[in-house]
N, C-alpha and C positions, 0 to 999 in steps of 0.2 A: 504494500500500500504506500510506502514511502516514495517509491519511484513515481507512482501515479500522482501523488500529491505534488511532488516537485515538478512534474511535467505540467500539471494543471496551473501551478503557480507561475511557471515560466510563460505559459500561454497567456495568462492574465496580465503579466508584466509586459509582454510584447504588445498586447492589445492596448494597454495603457499608454505605452510609448508612441503608439500610432494615433492616439486620439487627438482631435484638434486642440483640446485644452492643453494637453501635454506639449504639443508642438509650439503653441503660443507661449507657454511658460519657458520652454527651452530657448526660443528666439529672444525673449526678454532677458533671460539669464546671460545669453551670449552677448547681447548688447550691453548688459551691465558690466561684463568682463572687459569689453572694449572701452567703455567709458572710464573704468578704473585705470586701465592701461594708459589712457590719455590724460590721467590726472584729475578727472572730473568725478571725485568721490561722492559728492552729493547726488548727482544724477545716477551714478552707479548704484548707490544704496536704494534710491527710489525704484529703479528698475528691478533690482533683486527682490525687494519687498513685494512688488507687484507680481513677480514670477512666483514667489512663495505662496501668495494668496491663492493663485490658480492651482499650483501643484506644490504642496508642502515638502515633497521629497526632492524637488529639483536641485536644491543646494548640494545634496550628496552626489547626485548624478553629475552635476557640473564639476564638482571637486575631482571626481574620478576622471572626467574628460581632460581637465586641466593637467592633472598628474600624468596621464597617458601622453598628452602633447609634450609635456616637459621631458619625459623620458625619451620620446622620439627625437626631440631637438638635441638632447645630449648625445644620442647615438649618431645623429647627423654630424654634429660638431667633431666627434671622434674620428669620423671617416675621412 
């Protein structure tokens, strides 16, 4: 039963990531990261808060994406 539950949870997570709400939150979170990189912390915070209102888990997902991007950039710099 554990495998079936995991499969069902993965399917539900995939459906969530494809939802229009999730995509909107993801887009806002990416924009927040861009604004923070530009030094506009106030706007970055506002965008991040708006994204979290839509999808409370978006912060964790974006942190994972940023970390993956950082690791990829490190690999690229070493080559």
